[in-house]
DORO-771702 format. One record per residue (C-alpha): residue in three letters; chain; x, y, z. Coordinates in Angstrom, 3 decimals. Example, Ala and Ser with C-alpha at 12.3 -4.5 7.8 and 13.67 -1.06 7.14 Angstrom:
// DORO-771702
+--------+--------+----------+----------+----------+
! residu ! chaine !       px !       py !       pz !
+--------+--------+----------+----------+----------+
!    Ala !      A !   12.300 !   -4.500 !    7.800 !
!    Ser !      A !   13.670 !   -1.060 !    7.140 !
+--------+--------+----------+----------+----------+
***
This chain:
// DORO-771702
+--------+--------+----------+----------+----------+
! residu ! chaine !       px !       py !       pz !
+--------+--------+----------+----------+----------+
!    Met !      A !    0.068 !   -0.026 !    0.033 !
!    Phe !      A !    2.716 !    2.293 !    0.473 !
!    Gln !      A !    3.982 !    1.759 !   -3.191 !
!    Ala !      A !    0.306 !    3.633 !   -4.339 !
!    Val !      A !    1.515 !    6.727 !   -2.269 !
!    Ile !      A !    4.692 !    7.036 !   -4.069 !
!    Asp !      A !    3.129 !    6.004 !   -7.011 !
!    Ala !      A !    0.647 !    8.849 !   -6.759 !
!    Val !      A !    3.468 !   11.800 !   -5.516 !
!    Val !      A !    6.202 !   10.845 !   -7.815 !
!    Pro !      A !    4.183 !   11.809 !  -10.994 !
!    Val !      A !    3.288 !   15.438 !   -9.524 !
!    Phe !      A !    6.795 !   15.952 !   -8.236 !
!    Gly !      A !    8.522 !   14.867 !  -11.538 !
!    Leu !      A !    6.537 !   17.160 !  -13.629 !
!    Ile !      A !    7.495 !   19.986 !  -11.427 !
!    Leu !      A !   11.038 !   18.920 !  -11.722 !
!    Ile !      A !   10.836 !   18.497 !  -15.402 !
!    Gly !      A !    9.529 !   22.585 !  -15.615 !
!    Trp !      A !   12.103 !   23.503 !  -13.109 !
!    Leu !      A !   14.935 !   22.130 !  -15.107 !
!    Ala !      A !   13.287 !   22.948 !  -18.564 !
!    Ser !      A !   13.848 !   26.581 !  -17.031 !
!    Arg !      A !   17.436 !   26.385 !  -15.392 !
!    Tyr !      A !   18.764 !   25.005 !  -18.474 !
!    Gly !      A !   16.953 !   27.513 !  -21.353 !
!    Leu !      A !   15.047 !   25.069 !  -22.791 !
!    Leu !      A !   11.663 !   27.172 !  -21.621 !
!    Ser !      A !   11.769 !   30.834 !  -21.017 !
!    Ala !      A !    9.525 !   33.247 !  -19.219 !
!    Ala !      A !    7.381 !   33.916 !  -22.323 !
!    Ala !      A !    6.539 !   30.160 !  -22.583 !
!    Ser !      A !    5.523 !   29.731 !  -19.174 !
!    Glu !      A !    2.893 !   33.135 !  -19.593 !
!    Ala !      A !    2.009 !   31.105 !  -22.697 !
!    Ile !      A !    1.733 !   27.567 !  -21.179 !
!    Asn !      A !   -0.417 !   29.251 !  -18.405 !
!    Arg !      A !   -2.773 !   30.946 !  -20.324 !
!    Phe !      A !   -3.401 !   28.057 !  -22.388 !
!    Val !      A !   -4.007 !   26.174 !  -18.933 !
!    Ile !      A !   -6.592 !   28.713 !  -17.319 !
!    Tyr !      A !   -8.337 !   29.880 !  -20.528 !
!    Leu !      A !   -8.521 !   26.863 !  -22.560 !
!    Ala !      A !   -7.546 !   23.328 !  -20.480 !
!    Leu !      A !   -9.125 !   23.971 !  -17.591 !
!    Pro !      A !  -12.522 !   24.680 !  -18.619 !
!    Ala !      A !  -12.478 !   22.009 !  -21.027 !
!    Leu !      A !  -11.680 !   19.979 !  -17.964 !
!    Leu !      A !  -14.331 !   21.264 !  -15.743 !
!    Phe !      A !  -16.944 !   21.131 !  -18.060 !
!    Val !      A !  -16.006 !   17.626 !  -18.912 !
!    Ala !      A !  -16.305 !   16.861 !  -15.257 !
!    Met !      A !  -19.576 !   18.112 !  -14.458 !
!    Ala !      A !  -20.701 !   17.309 !  -17.806 !
!    Arg !      A !  -20.184 !   13.482 !  -16.963 !
!    Ala !      A !  -20.862 !   13.631 !  -13.067 !
!    Asp !      A !  -23.254 !   11.167 !  -12.232 !
!    Ile !      A !  -26.534 !   13.311 !  -10.604 !
!    Asp !      A !  -27.824 !   10.837 !   -8.872 !
!    Ala !      A !  -24.245 !   10.150 !   -7.421 !
!    Leu !      A !  -24.404 !   12.972 !   -5.710 !
!    Thr !      A !  -27.633 !   12.548 !   -3.654 !
!    Glu !      A !  -25.314 !   11.485 !   -0.976 !
!    Ile !      A !  -25.855 !   14.770 !    1.764 !
!    Glu !      A !  -24.090 !   13.654 !    4.688 !
!    Phe !      A !  -21.039 !   12.819 !    2.843 !
!    Ala !      A !  -21.372 !   15.913 !    1.113 !
!    Ile !      A !  -21.847 !   18.255 !    4.053 !
!    Ser !      A !  -19.062 !   16.340 !    6.287 !
!    Tyr !      A !  -16.415 !   16.938 !    3.206 !
!    Gly !      A !  -17.575 !   20.047 !    2.030 !
!    Gly !      A !  -18.310 !   21.761 !    5.358 !
!    Ala !      A !  -15.084 !   20.551 !    6.777 !
!    Thr !      A !  -13.232 !   22.123 !    3.875 !
!    Leu !      A !  -15.017 !   25.228 !    4.224 !
!    Leu !      A !  -13.877 !   25.296 !    7.762 !
!    Thr !      A !  -10.425 !   24.799 !    6.814 !
!    Met !      A !  -10.398 !   27.556 !    4.478 !
!    Phe !      A !  -12.429 !   30.101 !    7.221 !
!    Thr !      A !   -9.545 !   28.677 !    9.852 !
!    Tyr !      A !   -6.451 !   30.004 !    7.476 !
!    Val !      A !   -8.305 !   33.317 !    7.273 !
!    Trp !      A !   -8.811 !   34.087 !   10.900 !
!    Leu !      A !   -5.077 !   32.475 !   11.049 !
!    Ser !      A !   -4.002 !   35.452 !    8.921 !
!    Arg !      A !   -6.185 !   38.419 !    9.884 !
!    Arg !      A !   -3.363 !   40.471 !   11.281 !
!    Glu !      A !   -0.640 !   39.889 !    8.485 !
!    Gly !      A !   -2.207 !   42.760 !    6.465 !
!    Leu !      A !   -2.504 !   40.415 !    3.488 !
!    Pro !      A !   -4.725 !   41.811 !    0.230 !
!    Ala !      A !   -8.193 !   40.230 !    0.608 !
!    Val !      A !   -7.711 !   38.560 !   -2.711 !
!    Thr !      A !   -4.352 !   36.802 !   -1.880 !
!    Arg !      A !   -6.279 !   35.565 !    1.468 !
!    Thr !      A !   -8.663 !   34.255 !   -0.442 !
!    Ile !      A !   -6.700 !   32.283 !   -2.666 !
!    Asn !      A !   -4.593 !   31.093 !    0.477 !
!    Ser !      A !   -7.815 !   30.126 !    1.796 !
!    Met !      A !   -8.699 !   28.182 !   -1.119 !
!    Ser !      A !   -4.950 !   26.664 !   -0.953 !
!    Ala !      A !   -5.387 !   25.513 !    2.252 !
!    Gly !      A !   -8.600 !   23.454 !    1.965 !
!    Tyr !      A !   -8.164 !   22.381 !   -2.105 !
!    Ala !      A !   -6.689 !   18.636 !   -2.367 !
!    Asn !      A !   -4.889 !   17.394 !   -5.386 !
!    Thr !      A !   -7.811 !   14.741 !   -5.761 !
!    Gly !      A !   -8.266 !   14.266 !   -9.807 !
!    Phe !      A !   -4.623 !   13.685 !  -10.386 !
!    Met !      A !   -3.210 !   12.029 !   -7.216 !
!    Gly !      A !   -6.466 !   10.955 !   -5.523 !
!    Val !      A !   -8.321 !    8.765 !   -7.940 !
!    Pro !      A !   -5.452 !    6.523 !   -8.536 !
!    Leu !      A !   -4.665 !    6.660 !   -4.810 !
!    Ile !      A !   -7.892 !    6.311 !   -3.103 !
!    Leu !      A !   -8.941 !    3.309 !   -5.526 !
!    Met !      A !   -5.604 !    1.490 !   -5.153 !
!    Val !      A !   -6.320 !    1.746 !   -1.297 !
!    Leu !      A !  -10.061 !    1.244 !   -0.894 !
!    Gly !      A !  -10.874 !   -0.537 !   -3.776 !
!    Pro !      A !  -13.721 !    0.553 !   -6.874 !
!    His !      A !  -16.496 !    1.080 !   -3.598 !
!    Ala !      A !  -14.792 !    4.542 !   -3.361 !
!    Leu !      A !  -15.231 !    5.876 !   -6.439 !
!    Thr !      A !  -18.495 !    7.394 !   -5.917 !
!    Gly !      A !  -16.945 !    9.420 !   -3.128 !
!    Ile !      A !  -14.179 !   10.328 !   -5.244 !
!    Val !      A !  -16.650 !   11.863 !   -7.713 !
!    Ile !      A !  -18.357 !   13.853 !   -5.143 !
!    Ile !      A !  -15.332 !   15.277 !   -3.826 !
!    Ile !      A !  -14.223 !   16.142 !   -7.347 !
!    Val !      A !  -17.485 !   17.918 !   -8.083 !
!    Leu !      A !  -17.538 !   19.717 !   -4.609 !
!    Thr !      A !  -13.902 !   21.061 !   -5.153 !
!    Ile !      A !  -14.745 !   22.391 !   -8.765 !
!    Ser !      A !  -18.405 !   23.746 !   -8.177 !
!    Leu !      A !  -17.695 !   24.578 !   -4.210 !
!    Gln !      A !  -14.192 !   25.949 !   -3.952 !
!    Phe !      A !  -13.788 !   27.078 !   -7.317 !
!    Ala !      A !  -16.912 !   29.038 !   -7.536 !
!    Leu !      A !  -17.060 !   30.201 !   -3.983 !
!    Thr !      A !  -13.351 !   31.587 !   -4.477 !
!    Val !      A !  -14.082 !   33.400 !   -7.827 !
!    Ile !      A !  -17.019 !   34.919 !   -6.620 !
!    Ala !      A !  -15.328 !   36.243 !   -3.253 !
!    Ile !      A !  -12.353 !   37.666 !   -5.588 !
!    Glu !      A !  -14.675 !   39.281 !   -7.704 !
!    Trp !      A !  -16.515 !   40.994 !   -5.285 !
!    Phe !      A !  -13.276 !   42.032 !   -3.533 !
!    Arg !      A !  -12.074 !   43.683 !   -6.811 !
!    Ala !      A !  -15.198 !   45.237 !   -7.514 !
!    Glu !      A !  -14.373 !   49.084 !   -6.705 !
!    Gly !      A !  -17.197 !   51.727 !   -5.636 !
!    Lys !      A !  -19.517 !   51.808 !   -2.533 !
!    Asn !      A !  -22.885 !   51.619 !   -4.109 !
!    Leu !      A !  -23.924 !   48.136 !   -3.373 !
!    Leu !      A !  -25.860 !   48.031 !   -6.958 !
!    Pro !      A !  -22.654 !   48.984 !   -9.320 !
!    Val !      A !  -20.424 !   46.398 !   -7.357 !
!    Met !      A !  -23.263 !   43.656 !   -7.614 !
!    Gly !      A !  -23.364 !   44.556 !  -11.787 !
!    Lys !      A !  -19.883 !   44.422 !  -11.953 !
!    Val !      A !  -19.446 !   40.974 !  -10.292 !
!    Gly !      A !  -21.982 !   39.441 !  -12.172 !
!    Leu !      A !  -20.399 !   40.524 !  -15.446 !
!    Ser !      A !  -16.930 !   39.447 !  -14.309 !
!    Leu !      A !  -18.461 !   36.059 !  -13.437 !
!    Leu !      A !  -20.206 !   35.609 !  -16.829 !
!    Lys !      A !  -16.998 !   36.216 !  -18.350 !
!    Asn !      A !  -15.015 !   33.881 !  -16.360 !
!    Pro !      A !  -14.472 !   30.558 !  -18.197 !
!    Ile !      A !  -13.088 !   28.870 !  -14.889 !
!    Leu !      A !  -16.832 !   29.316 !  -13.724 !
!    Met !      A !  -18.815 !   29.037 !  -16.288 !
!    Ala !      A !  -17.403 !   26.100 !  -17.562 !
!    Pro !      A !  -18.919 !   24.035 !  -14.994 !
!    Ile !      A !  -21.999 !   25.665 !  -14.558 !
!    Leu !      A !  -22.497 !   24.967 !  -18.521 !
!    Gly !      A !  -21.316 !   21.054 !  -17.809 !
!    Ile !      A !  -24.036 !   21.083 !  -15.205 !
!    Val !      A !  -26.600 !   22.334 !  -17.628 !
!    Ser !      A !  -25.530 !   19.789 !  -20.406 !
!    Ser !      A !  -25.780 !   17.025 !  -17.963 !
!    Gly !      A !  -29.353 !   18.172 !  -16.872 !
!    Ile !      A !  -30.820 !   18.547 !  -19.831 !
!    Gly !      A !  -29.039 !   15.217 !  -21.439 !
!    Val !      A !  -27.418 !   17.163 !  -24.203 !
!    Val !      A !  -24.109 !   14.587 !  -25.519 !
!    Pro !      A !  -21.866 !   16.589 !  -27.601 !
!    Pro !      A !  -20.506 !   14.935 !  -30.763 !
!    Ser !      A !  -17.876 !   12.523 !  -30.665 !
!    Ala !      A !  -15.459 !   14.779 !  -32.300 !
!    Val !      A !  -16.412 !   17.677 !  -29.877 !
!    Thr !      A !  -15.974 !   15.194 !  -26.901 !
!    Gly !      A !  -12.520 !   14.023 !  -28.428 !
!    Leu !      A !  -11.516 !   17.613 !  -28.453 !
!    Leu !      A !  -12.698 !   18.572 !  -25.074 !
!    Asp !      A !  -10.526 !   15.169 !  -23.597 !
!    Leu !      A !   -7.453 !   15.967 !  -25.178 !
!    Leu !      A !   -7.732 !   19.669 !  -23.471 !
!    Ala !      A !   -9.124 !   18.391 !  -20.188 !
!    Asp !      A !   -6.197 !   15.873 !  -19.984 !
!    Ala !      A !   -3.459 !   18.531 !  -20.820 !
!    Ala !      A !   -4.741 !   20.348 !  -17.657 !
!    Thr !      A !   -3.005 !   19.084 !  -14.847 !
!    Pro !      A !    0.252 !   18.027 !  -16.595 !
!    Cys !      A !    0.520 !   21.648 !  -17.962 !
!    Ala !      A !   -0.426 !   23.419 !  -14.878 !
!    Leu !      A !    2.551 !   21.311 !  -12.848 !
!    Leu !      A !    4.740 !   22.140 !  -15.884 !
!    Thr !      A !    4.162 !   25.710 !  -15.231 !
!    Ile !      A !    4.841 !   25.548 !  -11.534 !
!    Gly !      A !    8.455 !   24.465 !  -12.012 !
!    Leu !      A !    8.903 !   26.659 !  -14.437 !
!    Phe !      A !    7.852 !   29.573 !  -11.972 !
!    Leu !      A !    9.646 !   28.199 !   -8.854 !
!    Ala !      A !   12.752 !   28.379 !  -11.382 !
!    Gln !      A !   12.376 !   31.811 !  -12.639 !
!    Ser !      A !   11.322 !   33.441 !   -9.363 !
!    Pro !      A !   13.948 !   34.344 !   -6.492 !
!    Ala !      A !   15.243 !   31.474 !   -4.085 !
!    Arg !      A !   13.574 !   31.975 !   -0.547 !
!    Ser !      A !   12.415 !   30.267 !    2.671 !
!    Ala !      A !    8.991 !   29.707 !    3.081 !
!    Ser !      A !    6.746 !   32.395 !    3.814 !
!    Pro !      A !    4.379 !   32.314 !    7.129 !
!    Ala !      A !    1.362 !   31.795 !    4.696 !
!    Val !      A !    3.076 !   28.644 !    3.090 !
!    Leu !      A !    3.697 !   27.196 !    6.377 !
!    Gln !      A !   -0.068 !   28.011 !    7.424 !
!    Ile !      A !   -1.162 !   26.459 !    4.122 !
!    Ile !      A !    0.761 !   23.151 !    4.438 !
!    Phe !      A !   -0.368 !   22.621 !    8.370 !
!    Leu !      A !   -3.963 !   23.203 !    7.459 !
!    Lys !      A !   -3.870 !   21.250 !    4.211 !
!    Leu !      A !   -2.103 !   17.985 !    5.498 !
!    Phe !      A !   -2.795 !   17.755 !    9.113 !
!    Ile !      A !   -5.770 !   20.345 !    9.817 !
!    His !      A !   -8.261 !   19.425 !    6.926 !
!    Pro !      A !   -8.027 !   15.808 !    7.438 !
!    Val !      A !   -8.751 !   15.921 !   11.275 !
!    Ile !      A !  -12.022 !   17.818 !   10.618 !
!    Val !      A !  -13.151 !   15.603 !    7.923 !
!    Gly !      A !  -12.022 !   12.850 !   10.318 !
!    Val !      A !  -14.622 !   14.227 !   13.102 !
!    Met !      A !  -17.063 !   15.111 !   10.451 !
!    Val !      A !  -17.409 !   11.511 !    9.022 !
!    Leu !      A !  -16.535 !    9.336 !   11.941 !
!    Phe !      A !  -18.226 !   11.370 !   14.964 !
!    Val !      A !  -20.926 !   13.641 !   13.520 !
!    Phe !      A !  -22.552 !   11.544 !   10.778 !
!    Asp !      A !  -20.911 !    7.882 !   11.615 !
!    Leu !      A !  -20.646 !    7.286 !    7.729 !
!    Glu !      A !  -19.566 !    3.484 !    6.478 !
!    Pro !      A !  -16.030 !    3.141 !    6.611 !
!    Val !      A !  -15.126 !    3.294 !    2.755 !
!    Trp !      A !  -17.099 !    6.587 !    2.621 !
!    Ala !      A !  -15.414 !    7.914 !    5.764 !
!    Trp !      A !  -11.760 !    7.206 !    4.819 !
!    Thr !      A !  -12.690 !    8.217 !    1.094 !
!    Ala !      A !  -13.234 !   11.710 !    2.739 !
!    Ile !      A !  -10.029 !   11.538 !    4.972 !
!    Leu !      A !   -7.634 !   10.226 !    2.552 !
!    Ala !      A !   -8.846 !   12.550 !    0.185 !
!    Ala !      A !   -8.516 !   15.512 !    2.640 !
!    Ala !      A !   -5.037 !   14.031 !    3.379 !
!    Leu !      A !   -3.753 !   14.979 !   -0.034 !
!    Pro !      A !   -1.321 !   17.725 !   -0.755 !
!    Val !      A !   -2.595 !   20.917 !   -2.579 !
!    Gly !      A !   -3.997 !   20.702 !   -5.988 !
!    Thr !      A !   -3.184 !   23.209 !   -8.943 !
!    Gly !      A !   -6.135 !   25.129 !   -8.787 !
!    Pro !      A !   -4.940 !   27.976 !   -6.274 !
!    Phe !      A !   -1.678 !   28.247 !   -8.399 !
!    Met !      A !   -3.701 !   29.148 !  -11.977 !
!    Leu !      A !   -6.152 !   31.466 !  -10.159 !
!    Ala !      A !   -3.490 !   33.046 !   -8.424 !
!    Ser !      A !   -1.847 !   33.349 !  -12.124 !
!    Met !      A !   -4.910 !   34.071 !  -13.580 !
!    Tyr !      A !   -5.544 !   37.144 !  -11.210 !
!    Arg !      A !   -1.410 !   38.020 !  -10.682 !
!    Glu !      A !   -1.844 !   37.698 !   -7.033 !
!    Asn !      A !    1.311 !   36.417 !   -5.527 !
!    Pro !      A !    1.569 !   32.663 !   -7.041 !
!    Ala !      A !    4.619 !   32.147 !   -5.292 !
!    Val !      A !    2.865 !   31.203 !   -2.233 !
!    Ser !      A !    0.458 !   28.389 !   -3.862 !
!    Ala !      A !    3.560 !   27.031 !   -6.129 !
!    Arg !      A !    5.826 !   26.508 !   -3.199 !
!    Ala !      A !    2.766 !   25.199 !   -1.076 !
!    Ile !      A !    1.716 !   22.688 !   -3.824 !
!    Leu !      A !    5.552 !   21.315 !   -3.768 !
!    Ile !      A !    6.321 !   21.241 !   -0.147 !
!    Ser !      A !    2.878 !   19.676 !    0.812 !
!    Thr !      A !    3.354 !   17.043 !   -1.852 !
!    Ile !      A !    6.470 !   15.659 !   -0.676 !
!    Gly !      A !    5.072 !   16.040 !    3.053 !
!    Ser !      A !    1.921 !   14.025 !    1.982 !
!    Val !      A !    4.367 !   10.699 !    1.658 !
!    Val !      A !    4.699 !   11.029 !    5.271 !
!    Thr !      A !    0.871 !   12.064 !    6.220 !
!    Val !      A !   -0.610 !    9.697 !    3.824 !
!    Ser !      A !    1.669 !    6.762 !    4.577 !
!    Ile !      A !    0.380 !    7.018 !    8.060 !
!    Ile !      A !   -3.527 !    7.153 !    7.294 !
!    Ile !      A !   -2.584 !    4.155 !    5.370 !
!    Ala !      A !   -0.594 !    2.294 !    7.918 !
!    Trp !      A !   -3.748 !    2.752 !   10.792 !
!    Leu !      A !   -6.084 !    1.447 !    7.912 !
!    Asn !      A !   -4.332 !   -1.803 !    7.600 !
!    Leu !      A !   -3.743 !   -1.949 !   11.238 !
!    Gln !      A !   -6.894 !   -1.734 !   12.156 !
!    Ser !      A !   -8.032 !   -4.295 !    8.844 !
!    Ile !      A !  -10.210 !   -1.445 !    7.389 !
!    Val !      A !   -8.741 !   -2.340 !    4.124 !
+--------+--------+----------+----------+----------+
***
């Protein structure tokens, strides 16, 4: 089972390392990094969000207690970061993106193969729910909060108009909404369109990880900031603990459901916050370093959880 952790971490860390080496040895420049990042934000990521929501099993999303447990714990983790950083003088948008990092698990790239390997196919429905929550809840709420903070003016009505218009123009928010609509009305795109979307969607995570490596190589080397340390602590320790309390004690879910949620929460920071930070030009260095360090640290934390599962004969 411990090999499952290594198998999940190495591709993530490897792609970041490839990006770092490509920049250090002049293979890809800062201009290339910007171009790849824009490709991810405006093409690949929206395709991924649309495909994920369009193919989600709506009936599978009716496990209310599971959704409340994971979604509620994630929001609580995010608000915990907001509270911890209240005296650090960070801009509101920066704190919003950092709070997203604190509760944003790398479920799609690492979580699916890892959790299925540890808990088996019965965990698949729970993984789908968590991915949908990550996309619909965290991305949507974070984008809405960012646009609200960025809107200027004291009159509430003009502010709401600016926020609404910005949200309608935001591909990261509109893509999953269109996906939900497509799923709800039963629209199936032609196979040629589906193939195109799949190609774009498959490129999102690898390109985002590559961009993180490029960014880390091109940014000045420095020790982890307080924000990075707070995010890592919340993501690897507090998030799974809160989820564990919710699924084991508040709702007392079945073991497979409960440990699917706990394992997902124990995963490192995913690429979503970095992409939003890059999109809004709000210090993506914090998200990039949090992803890198938490990915390495998750080898220990996830291994401990798997060891406990084996010890208690849960798996």
